[in-house]
VMD Tcl script that draws the C-alpha trace (Angstrom):
set ca {
  {-2.76 -20.80 19.18}
  {0.68 -20.95 18.35}
  {2.80 -17.97 19.82}
  {3.29 -15.49 16.87}
  {6.86 -15.50 15.00}
  {9.32 -12.27 15.96}
  {9.04 -9.97 13.65}
  {11.29 -7.82 11.14}
  {9.91 -5.65 8.38}
  {12.79 -4.41 6.09}
  {12.43 -2.51 2.44}
  {15.34 -3.36 -0.34}
  {15.87 0.21 -1.76}
  {18.61 1.03 -4.81}
  {18.88 2.65 -7.92}
  {17.41 0.86 -10.66}
  {18.83 -2.31 -12.34}
  {21.56 -2.51 -9.07}
  {19.26 -6.12 -8.56}
  {16.70 -5.73 -5.95}
  {14.19 -8.13 -7.25}
  {16.48 -10.37 -8.46}
  {17.92 -10.57 -4.76}
  {14.51 -10.94 -3.46}
  {14.11 -13.94 -5.25}
  {17.00 -15.79 -4.26}
  {16.13 -14.44 -0.18}
  {12.75 -16.61 -1.51}
  {14.66 -19.82 -2.70}
  {16.70 -19.88 0.50}
  {14.16 -19.47 2.76}
  {12.76 -22.47 1.83}
  {9.25 -20.51 0.85}
  {9.31 -22.61 -2.72}
  {9.10 -26.02 -2.47}
  {11.96 -27.84 -4.44}
  {9.86 -28.86 -6.96}
  {7.76 -25.53 -7.66}
  {8.25 -24.12 -10.92}
  {9.09 -20.61 -9.89}
  {9.30 -17.76 -12.69}
  {12.75 -15.85 -12.68}
  {12.15 -12.70 -11.12}
  {8.82 -13.41 -9.21}
  {8.12 -10.25 -7.55}
  {7.73 -8.52 -11.18}
  {4.12 -9.70 -11.62}
  {2.64 -7.53 -14.60}
  {3.37 -8.22 -17.93}
  {5.52 -4.85 -18.46}
  {7.51 -5.30 -15.61}
  {8.53 -8.84 -16.76}
  {9.06 -7.23 -20.42}
  {10.91 -4.06 -19.37}
  {12.97 -5.61 -16.49}
  {12.03 -3.32 -14.33}
  {9.60 -3.02 -11.10}
  {6.80 -0.52 -11.02}
  {4.74 -1.57 -8.18}
  {6.08 -1.86 -4.63}
  {4.98 -5.15 -3.00}
  {4.98 -6.94 0.30}
  {6.23 -9.95 0.46}
  {7.32 -12.50 3.23}
  {9.75 -14.90 4.51}
  {10.51 -17.21 7.33}
  {13.70 -18.00 8.81}
  {15.01 -19.54 11.76}
  {12.02 -18.72 13.38}
  {11.78 -15.32 12.74}
  {9.20 -13.95 10.05}
  {10.99 -11.28 7.99}
  {8.38 -9.10 5.69}
  {10.08 -7.46 2.72}
  {9.09 -4.58 0.87}
  {10.26 -4.86 -2.93}
  {10.47 -1.20 -4.38}
  {10.99 0.30 -7.54}
  {14.32 2.04 -8.33}
  {13.29 4.47 -10.91}
  {12.46 8.22 -9.61}
  {9.53 8.19 -11.96}
  {7.76 5.52 -9.83}
  {9.13 7.32 -5.99}
  {5.66 8.05 -4.88}
  {5.70 4.40 -4.44}
  {8.74 4.40 -2.46}
  {8.47 7.37 0.00}
  {4.94 6.03 1.35}
  {6.43 2.03 1.74}
  {9.15 3.62 4.09}
  {6.92 4.29 7.07}
  {6.06 0.75 7.06}
  {9.14 -0.60 7.80}
  {12.32 -0.66 10.69}
  {15.33 -1.06 8.50}
  {16.74 -0.71 5.05}
  {18.89 -2.41 2.85}
  {20.57 -0.16 1.09}
  {21.36 -1.92 -2.48}
  {24.34 -0.74 -4.53}
  {26.44 -2.20 -7.66}
  {30.03 -2.34 -7.18}
  {30.92 -0.93 -10.48}
  {28.74 1.49 -10.85}
  {28.68 3.07 -7.38}
  {25.72 5.05 -5.50}
  {23.66 6.92 -8.23}
  {20.81 9.61 -8.15}
  {18.10 7.60 -7.35}
  {20.31 6.11 -4.68}
  {20.21 9.20 -3.02}
  {16.69 9.85 -3.63}
  {15.48 7.39 -1.74}
  {18.06 6.95 0.70}
  {17.48 10.58 1.75}
  {13.62 9.79 2.65}
  {14.80 7.02 4.55}
  {17.80 9.05 6.63}
  {14.90 11.13 7.46}
  {12.40 8.93 8.88}
  {15.44 7.70 11.34}
  {15.95 4.24 9.63}
  {19.52 2.71 10.12}
  {20.62 0.72 6.85}
  {22.23 -2.10 6.04}
  {24.59 -1.45 2.59}
  {24.90 -4.19 0.32}
  {27.92 -4.43 -2.39}
  {26.11 -6.08 -4.76}
  {27.50 -7.81 -8.10}
  {30.74 -7.91 -6.64}
  {31.62 -10.79 -9.36}
  {31.78 -8.12 -11.99}
  {35.17 -7.85 -13.49}
  {35.03 -4.25 -13.53}
  {34.20 -4.04 -9.31}
  {35.65 -1.08 -7.35}
  {34.31 -2.04 -4.27}
  {36.30 0.33 -1.91}
  {35.50 3.51 -4.15}
  {31.88 2.48 -3.88}
  {31.96 2.67 -0.15}
  {33.39 5.45 0.18}
  {31.05 7.20 -1.66}
  {28.10 5.51 -0.56}
  {29.69 7.24 3.06}
  {30.42 10.76 1.77}
  {26.35 10.05 0.25}
  {25.19 9.66 3.82}
  {27.18 12.40 5.10}
  {26.06 14.84 2.32}
  {22.12 13.93 3.34}
  {23.07 14.62 6.92}
  {23.04 11.21 8.04}
  {23.48 10.54 12.28}
  {26.28 9.13 13.35}
  {24.44 6.02 14.33}
  {23.57 5.77 10.58}
  {27.13 6.72 9.36}
  {28.02 3.52 11.20}
  {26.54 1.29 9.18}
  {27.13 -2.80 8.62}
  {28.72 -3.75 5.13}
  {27.74 -7.32 3.01}
  {29.40 -8.16 0.26}
  {26.78 -9.84 -2.17}
  {25.98 -11.44 -5.48}
  {22.31 -11.52 -6.00}
  {21.86 -13.47 -8.74}
  {24.27 -16.59 -7.70}
  {22.82 -16.18 -4.42}
  {25.53 -15.48 -2.06}
  {26.27 -12.66 0.42}
  {29.49 -12.36 3.11}
  {31.37 -10.25 5.13}
  {34.32 -10.16 3.48}
  {34.96 -8.67 0.41}
  {37.30 -11.14 -1.36}
  {35.06 -14.41 -0.65}
  {33.26 -15.18 -4.38}
  {31.06 -18.25 -2.97}
  {28.30 -19.29 0.07}
  {24.75 -18.26 0.58}
  {22.61 -15.75 2.03}
  {22.85 -16.77 5.58}
  {25.02 -14.15 6.26}
  {22.47 -11.39 5.75}
  {19.11 -13.46 6.84}
  {21.31 -12.83 10.13}
  {22.63 -9.11 9.80}
  {18.94 -8.49 9.07}
  {17.21 -10.04 12.44}
  {20.61 -8.58 14.51}
  {20.58 -4.89 13.02}
  {16.88 -4.40 12.52}
  {15.28 -3.28 15.78}
  {11.40 -5.37 16.01}
  {8.27 -3.24 15.43}
  {8.28 -1.61 19.05}
  {4.69 -0.90 19.08}
  {2.30 -0.58 21.37}
  {-0.21 -3.81 20.93}
  {-2.53 -3.25 24.03}
  {-3.64 0.56 22.67}
  {-6.66 0.84 20.20}
  {-6.22 -0.34 16.48}
  {-4.93 2.16 14.14}
  {-3.19 1.55 10.52}
  {-1.88 4.05 7.99}
  {-3.03 2.95 4.41}
  {0.46 2.91 2.17}
  {-0.49 1.20 -0.86}
  {-4.00 0.56 -2.54}
  {-4.87 -2.01 -4.97}
  {-8.49 -2.81 -6.01}
  {-10.16 -6.44 -6.30}
  {-13.34 -7.83 -8.44}
  {-14.01 -10.11 -5.14}
  {-13.16 -7.80 -2.11}
  {-13.03 -3.93 -3.60}
  {-10.79 -1.71 -2.12}
  {-7.85 -3.37 -0.74}
  {-5.55 -1.65 1.83}
  {-1.87 -2.73 2.80}
  {0.28 -1.03 5.76}
  {1.16 -1.87 8.73}
  {-0.93 -1.83 12.25}
  {0.62 0.63 14.35}
  {-1.22 -0.03 17.01}
  {-3.70 -2.50 18.97}
  {-5.10 -5.64 17.47}
  {-7.44 -5.92 15.02}
  {-10.17 -8.90 14.43}
  {-12.14 -9.96 11.35}
  {-15.65 -7.87 11.38}
  {-14.46 -5.51 14.20}
  {-15.79 -1.93 13.67}
  {-13.50 1.00 11.69}
  {-13.54 4.17 10.50}
  {-11.17 5.87 8.15}
  {-10.27 9.38 9.17}
  {-8.05 11.68 6.60}
  {-5.03 14.08 7.43}
  {-6.85 16.48 9.55}
  {-8.80 14.48 11.66}
  {-12.57 14.52 9.82}
  {-14.36 11.07 9.56}
  {-14.50 10.07 5.90}
  {-16.51 6.61 6.15}
  {-17.26 4.41 8.93}
  {-17.36 0.29 8.21}
  {-16.23 -3.40 9.18}
  {-13.27 -5.23 8.44}
  {-14.74 -7.97 6.53}
  {-11.33 -9.64 5.73}
  {-7.71 -9.44 7.06}
  {-4.72 -10.91 4.90}
  {-1.21 -11.58 5.55}
  {1.70 -12.13 2.95}
  {3.11 -15.23 3.32}
  {5.91 -15.64 0.19}
  {4.01 -14.46 -3.28}
  {0.80 -15.02 -1.80}
  {-1.69 -13.08 0.39}
  {-3.18 -15.34 3.21}
  {-6.15 -14.87 5.02}
  {-6.00 -14.46 8.84}
  {-8.46 -13.84 12.02}
  {-6.47 -11.26 13.95}
  {-3.43 -9.13 13.23}
  {-1.48 -7.17 16.06}
  {1.01 -4.05 16.25}
  {4.13 -4.06 13.92}
  {2.01 -6.79 11.06}
  {1.89 -6.07 7.47}
  {-1.26 -6.88 6.39}
  {-4.23 -5.97 3.90}
  {-7.26 -5.10 4.55}
  {-10.66 -4.88 2.87}
  {-14.14 -3.31 3.89}
  {-13.72 0.24 2.85}
  {-15.33 1.74 -0.01}
  {-13.87 5.38 0.28}
  {-10.73 5.30 2.24}
  {-7.49 5.78 0.42}
  {-3.65 5.72 0.81}
  {-2.21 8.14 3.42}
  {-5.72 7.95 5.29}
  {-5.72 6.44 8.90}
  {-7.90 3.44 9.44}
  {-8.36 3.04 13.37}
  {-10.88 1.63 15.57}
  {-14.05 4.27 16.56}
  {-13.08 5.73 19.55}
  {-9.67 7.05 18.01}
  {-9.69 10.75 16.55}
  {-6.11 11.68 16.14}
  {-4.78 10.91 12.89}
  {-1.12 9.00 12.34}
  {0.90 11.42 10.44}
  {1.65 10.84 6.89}
  {4.55 11.33 4.52}
  {3.96 14.19 1.85}
  {4.13 13.35 -1.26}
  {6.63 14.69 -3.82}
  {4.29 17.32 -6.70}
  {3.78 16.24 -9.96}
  {5.64 17.78 -12.13}
  {5.14 16.89 -15.79}
  {1.60 16.86 -17.85}
  {0.18 15.33 -20.88}
  {-3.46 15.44 -22.32}
  {-5.60 12.64 -22.84}
  {-7.91 13.08 -25.42}
  {-10.61 10.76 -27.22}
  {-8.99 9.11 -30.57}
  {-10.48 11.35 -33.34}
  {-8.38 10.14 -36.28}
  {-10.07 8.91 -39.40}
  {-9.33 5.35 -38.15}
  {-10.81 5.78 -34.69}
  {-12.29 2.71 -33.07}
  {-10.80 0.11 -35.64}
  {-8.60 -1.47 -33.38}
  {-9.85 -0.33 -29.49}
  {-13.46 -1.51 -27.81}
  {-12.99 1.20 -25.25}
  {-13.26 4.68 -27.30}
  {-15.21 6.93 -25.40}
  {-14.70 9.50 -22.70}
  {-16.61 8.40 -19.92}
  {-14.53 5.34 -20.51}
  {-11.46 6.95 -20.28}
  {-12.54 9.02 -17.45}
  {-13.31 6.37 -15.42}
  {-10.24 4.64 -16.11}
  {-7.87 7.66 -15.17}
  {-10.37 8.07 -12.04}
  {-9.07 4.93 -10.97}
  {-5.48 4.91 -11.27}
  {-5.49 8.37 -9.78}
  {-7.38 6.58 -6.99}
  {-4.44 3.77 -6.30}
  {-1.48 6.07 -7.68}
  {-1.02 8.86 -5.60}
  {1.82 10.39 -7.17}
  {-0.93 10.87 -10.64}
  {-3.24 13.86 -10.47}
  {-6.21 14.11 -13.06}
  {-7.81 17.19 -14.28}
  {-10.80 17.48 -17.11}
  {-10.80 19.71 -19.86}
  {-13.77 22.19 -20.39}
  {-14.91 20.38 -23.50}
  {-15.03 17.57 -21.67}
  {-12.99 15.27 -24.56}
  {-9.96 15.32 -23.42}
  {-7.77 15.20 -19.69}
  {-4.95 16.62 -18.42}
  {-2.79 14.08 -16.44}
  {-0.10 15.06 -14.14}
  {2.83 12.95 -12.94}
  {6.35 12.52 -11.98}
  {8.12 12.03 -15.65}
  {7.66 10.50 -19.06}
  {8.47 6.61 -18.01}
  {5.82 6.95 -15.89}
  {2.64 8.40 -17.77}
  {4.63 6.08 -20.93}
  {3.42 3.16 -19.02}
  {0.38 4.50 -18.08}
  {-0.43 4.76 -21.62}
  {0.94 1.36 -22.43}
  {-1.11 -0.49 -20.02}
  {-4.40 1.54 -20.92}
  {-3.55 0.96 -24.86}
  {-3.48 -3.13 -23.49}
  {-6.74 -3.13 -22.09}
  {-8.35 -1.85 -25.51}
  {-8.42 2.36 -24.95}
  {-8.13 4.14 -28.21}
  {-6.29 7.92 -26.95}
  {-4.72 11.01 -28.55}
  {-1.66 12.11 -26.71}
  {-0.37 15.76 -26.67}
  {3.60 16.23 -25.96}
  {4.53 16.66 -22.38}
  {4.82 19.77 -21.00}
  {6.14 20.54 -17.47}
  {4.30 22.33 -14.84}
  {5.27 26.03 -13.97}
  {4.58 27.80 -10.88}
  {4.66 31.15 -9.87}
  {7.09 32.38 -6.95}
  {7.61 36.13 -5.42}
  {5.62 37.19 -9.29}
  {8.80 35.01 -11.05}
  {7.86 32.32 -13.10}
  {9.68 29.30 -12.10}
  {10.11 25.77 -13.51}
  {11.35 22.00 -12.74}
  {15.06 21.52 -12.50}
  {16.80 17.80 -12.47}
  {19.45 16.38 -11.39}
  {21.13 14.58 -14.51}
  {24.37 12.31 -13.92}
  {25.60 10.71 -17.59}
  {27.87 7.93 -17.56}
  {29.87 7.94 -20.90}
  {32.85 6.95 -23.30}
  {35.42 9.84 -22.91}
  {35.21 10.27 -26.92}
  {31.60 11.15 -26.85}
  {31.60 13.45 -23.95}
  {32.44 16.80 -25.46}
  {28.97 16.05 -27.63}
  {27.11 15.52 -24.45}
  {28.17 18.39 -22.77}
  {27.59 20.60 -25.98}
  {23.92 19.21 -26.75}
  {22.99 19.79 -23.10}
  {24.45 23.35 -22.77}
  {21.87 24.06 -26.05}
  {19.18 22.76 -23.44}
  {19.99 25.18 -20.83}
  {21.78 22.51 -18.57}
  {24.77 23.62 -16.24}
  {27.65 21.54 -15.95}
  {28.14 21.23 -12.19}
  {30.75 18.37 -11.78}
  {32.98 16.65 -14.04}
  {35.05 13.38 -13.57}
  {36.92 10.50 -14.49}
  {34.89 7.17 -13.58}
  {37.33 4.69 -14.48}
  {37.46 1.87 -17.66}
  {37.57 5.06 -20.25}
  {34.43 6.45 -18.77}
  {33.33 9.91 -17.36}
  {30.93 10.94 -15.16}
  {29.14 14.25 -15.98}
  {26.53 15.97 -13.70}
  {23.96 18.80 -14.68}
  {21.61 20.60 -13.21}
  {18.77 20.89 -16.46}
  {15.31 22.38 -16.62}
  {13.28 19.77 -17.44}
  {11.77 20.82 -20.23}
  {14.94 21.09 -21.75}
  {14.85 17.22 -21.41}
  {11.80 16.30 -23.03}
  {12.57 14.33 -26.36}
  {16.14 13.87 -25.69}
  {16.88 10.12 -24.79}
  {16.78 9.01 -28.02}
  {18.99 11.67 -29.33}
  {21.40 10.76 -26.28}
  {21.46 7.04 -27.34}
  {22.59 8.02 -30.69}
  {25.30 10.10 -30.23}
  {27.13 7.36 -27.28}
  {26.36 5.25 -30.01}
  {24.39 3.19 -26.92}
  {26.89 2.94 -24.68}
  {25.80 6.46 -22.51}
  {23.88 5.88 -18.68}
  {21.40 8.69 -18.24}
  {19.90 9.04 -14.91}
  {17.44 11.74 -13.49}
  {15.99 13.04 -10.74}
  {13.65 16.22 -9.49}
  {16.35 18.54 -7.99}
  {13.93 21.89 -7.58}
  {12.02 24.29 -8.57}
  {14.16 27.70 -9.98}
  {13.98 30.40 -12.38}
  {12.14 30.28 -16.18}
  {15.35 29.72 -18.76}
  {13.19 31.34 -21.30}
  {13.15 29.34 -25.09}
  {14.51 26.05 -25.59}
  {14.92 24.51 -29.10}
  {12.99 21.61 -29.57}
  {13.35 19.27 -32.90}
  {15.09 21.05 -35.36}
  {13.79 19.10 -38.69}
  {10.35 18.91 -40.31}
  {7.98 16.32 -40.93}
  {6.33 14.71 -44.07}
  {2.76 14.90 -43.78}
  {0.51 12.69 -45.97}
  {-2.24 14.59 -47.69}
  {-4.38 11.74 -48.83}
  {-5.94 8.54 -46.66}
  {-5.45 5.18 -48.24}
  {-2.41 2.33 -48.51}
  {1.09 3.59 -48.64}
  {2.99 2.69 -52.36}
  {6.38 1.56 -52.44}
  {6.88 3.54 -55.64}
  {5.66 6.70 -53.68}
  {8.10 5.87 -50.85}
  {10.87 5.31 -53.62}
  {10.73 9.20 -54.93}
  {10.07 10.17 -50.99}
  {13.58 8.34 -49.46}
  {15.55 11.24 -50.61}
  {12.98 13.87 -48.73}
  {14.25 12.45 -45.43}
  {13.82 9.59 -43.04}
  {10.41 7.33 -43.30}
  {7.93 6.09 -40.82}
  {5.79 3.86 -42.68}
  {6.04 0.74 -44.71}
  {4.34 0.09 -48.47}
  {1.03 -1.25 -47.61}
  {0.48 0.85 -44.24}
  {-2.75 2.20 -43.87}
  {-2.07 6.24 -43.64}
  {-4.52 9.29 -43.48}
  {-4.43 12.91 -44.16}
  {-2.49 14.51 -41.52}
  {-0.17 11.55 -40.47}
  {3.10 12.07 -40.24}
  {4.95 9.41 -42.32}
  {8.30 10.49 -41.64}
  {11.16 12.95 -40.99}
  {11.65 15.85 -43.45}
  {15.71 16.70 -44.00}
  {14.88 20.11 -43.86}
  {13.43 22.67 -41.23}
  {9.98 22.91 -42.53}
  {7.18 20.59 -42.71}
  {6.40 18.81 -45.99}
  {3.27 17.88 -47.23}
  {3.40 14.99 -49.91}
  {1.49 11.99 -51.38}
  {2.67 8.59 -50.62}
  {0.19 7.16 -52.57}
  {1.27 7.71 -55.93}
  {1.41 4.90 -58.07}
  {3.04 4.61 -61.97}
  {1.18 5.58 -65.01}
  {1.13 2.43 -66.83}
  {1.08 1.76 -70.89}
  {2.05 -0.79 -73.39}
  {5.93 0.45 -72.72}
  {6.14 1.12 -69.15}
  {5.16 -2.12 -67.52}
  {4.28 -2.78 -63.69}
  {7.14 -5.68 -63.69}
  {10.02 -3.24 -63.40}
  {9.12 -1.87 -60.16}
  {9.96 -5.37 -58.55}
  {13.42 -3.96 -58.27}
  {12.45 -1.72 -55.68}
  {14.56 -1.96 -52.46}
  {13.35 0.50 -49.59}
  {15.85 1.49 -46.66}
  {13.90 -0.09 -43.61}
  {11.67 2.73 -41.93}
  {12.40 4.13 -38.48}
  {9.35 2.63 -36.38}
  {8.99 4.08 -33.24}
  {7.87 2.82 -29.75}
  {5.64 4.71 -27.49}
  {8.02 6.51 -25.53}
  {9.87 7.51 -28.66}
  {7.07 8.90 -30.64}
  {5.63 10.64 -27.06}
  {9.07 12.52 -27.05}
  {9.41 13.19 -30.69}
  {6.20 14.75 -31.31}
  {6.13 18.58 -31.19}
  {3.15 21.21 -29.48}
  {1.29 20.80 -32.53}
  {1.82 17.05 -32.95}
  {-0.03 13.86 -31.10}
  {0.59 10.50 -30.77}
  {-2.59 8.18 -32.00}
  {-2.64 5.39 -29.67}
  {-4.46 1.86 -30.28}
  {-3.98 -1.96 -29.25}
  {-2.28 -2.38 -32.39}
  {-0.93 0.63 -33.62}
  {1.03 3.89 -32.70}
  {0.71 6.46 -35.08}
  {2.12 9.78 -35.02}
  {-0.28 12.87 -36.44}
  {-0.69 16.31 -36.45}
  {-3.36 17.60 -34.09}
  {-5.27 19.54 -36.83}
  {-5.35 16.95 -39.72}
  {-7.03 19.53 -42.31}
  {-4.42 21.05 -44.21}
  {-6.31 24.50 -44.57}
  {-7.18 24.43 -40.92}
  {-3.78 23.86 -39.82}
  {-2.63 26.98 -41.97}
  {-5.18 28.77 -40.50}
  {-3.96 27.98 -36.91}
  {0.02 28.48 -38.25}
  {-0.90 32.31 -39.09}
  {-3.06 32.60 -36.17}
  {-0.02 31.87 -33.70}
  {2.27 33.75 -35.52}
  {-0.08 37.16 -35.25}
  {-0.66 35.83 -31.46}
}
mol new
graphics top color blue
foreach p $ca { graphics top sphere $p radius 0.5 }
foreach p [lrange $ca 0 end-1] q [lrange $ca 1 end] { graphics top cylinder $p $q radius 0.2 }
display resetview
C-alpha cells in the first residue's frame, strides 16, 4: 500500500457572487482532476437544479484535488448569510481559509460574517482579490478595507499579516503581482501548500470524528461528513455517537467509509486523523454529534449555531383547487418532509401547531425558507404559506426583535429615495459614503420586520441597479408599528375562468395578476387595488349579447400584461390575512379566509380586540 499523500484542508469563503464556485472549477481543471476530453458542466460544484438556475451556492460541499503530490481538500461554502448555518460548522473541519474579495465591491457584510467566524477559530487566511480584470477595479482600496475588517474583528497580528494573491477565477490565473493579467493558478496551489498548516492531530489516539454535514442516501441511509480529529478508523469498526453533554445516543458500526476525490465520493478501507470523510452506519446521529471509538467519553466541542430569526407557517392547501396538480397534499407527508429537512439542515426549526394541519418553520431568512418551499414544490407538494414573521424575545421584561445590518450600493440619484423608504421602515442610517463610479454606499441598522417585502420595492426604486445586502446584527428594542403595504387588493367573488372582457374593465382599478382563461376561485387575489382598501370584483363578467351587440367586437381588447410574481415576490407581497398557495405548476395569492362573510366577521373581531 502506497504511503498516504500530505494533506491540506481549506475552505473558500466570500460574499455572494464574488466567484467562489467558479474558482473551484478552475482549480479542478488545472490540477488534472478532469480528463482532457471529459464533458464538465460550468460551475461543477453547483449540483442541484436550484443552484444552477439561481447561480448561487446553497449547500456547502467538500471536494478534493491532487497537486504535485499533495492532496488538497477544498470546501466550497455558500455566500448568503441565510445559509450561514452551513458555513459555521464547516470551518471546524479545515486548517486554513481562502478569503475571496471582489476587486470592485470590496469587503461586504456577508464577508464580515464568515470571516469573523474563521478568525475566532484561529485560522490564518489567504486573501485573494478576485476579478482583477474588471474595468472598475480598485485593488489597493479593497485591500485596505480587508485590513480594516480584520482589525475590527480583533484579528491577531499573525492573522493581519496575510499573504495576498491577485486572481481572475473565470480566466484561471493568480499572481502575486497586481499588474499581471495572465498565467495559471500555480501560485495559488503553491501558497496553499506553503501557508496552510498540515493537520496537526493525534493519529495514535482513539478514533473521534465531529459530524458537520449530513445527507441521506437511498442505499446507505444517513451519511455523516466531517474530519477525523484523532486516531484511525477501518470499515466495520465499532463506533458510538455522543451528544454535546457526552450522553451516548446510539452504538453501531462504520458500515461504509468514503473519501472525496474530485467530484466523486470514493469508498476507502481506512481513514486517519486529518482526513475529511463521509461515514455511514448510524441511524440517529446528527450534525454536531461526536462519533467515536467505544472507549471515548468526552465529546468534541462543536460551534454553536446562530438562532433562527424568521418563521413561516406551512399549512395544508385548502383551496378549491387543492390536489389538482400535486400528489403530496396531506399533513402527514408535509410533516415527514419538514422533519427530514430539519434533520439535515441545522439552521431550521420545525414545530407542529395544535390543530395538526400546519407547521411553523423557523429559519435564517426569506431566501432560505424560499429555497425550501421551491424544493418541496418540485417534489410534488402542495402548500399554503403564511406571511413571514420575525421571532421576538423577552429580555429583562422588555420585548426585543432581531435587527439587521443592511449595506446598500446605489446610484447617487436614487440614494435619497432609498434613505426615505428605509427610515419609514424604522431603519437608522449609520454610515453614508461615496463608493466611486457615481455610486453611494449606505449602511443601516434596521429591524428585520421592516425589511420583509422591501426588496422588490427597492429594485423598482433604483431601476434595478441597486445592490442590497443584509446580515443579522443583534436583538434590540422593539420599534413599534411599522407600515406595511399601502395598497389594498382586488379579490375575486366567484369561481371559474377569468374573462378578457371583465379584466379589460378592471384594468382601471389597479394592477392585475391574472390573464384571460386563468382558473380563479372565490377569495383569490387577482390584482392590486389602486386605493388602500380591498375590493371584491367579478373577473368572469361577459358581454350581454343581442342582435346588435355581437361578440366579434371583443377581438380588439388589448390587455396590459399582468404582473406575474415569483415565489419570493409573492411571499414578500402578502399581508397578515393572506396566504400564498404553492403547487407544482402554479403560485396563487389568496385571502386566508375565502368566504367573504367569514372574512368580514374576522375583520370586525380584530377591530374590537
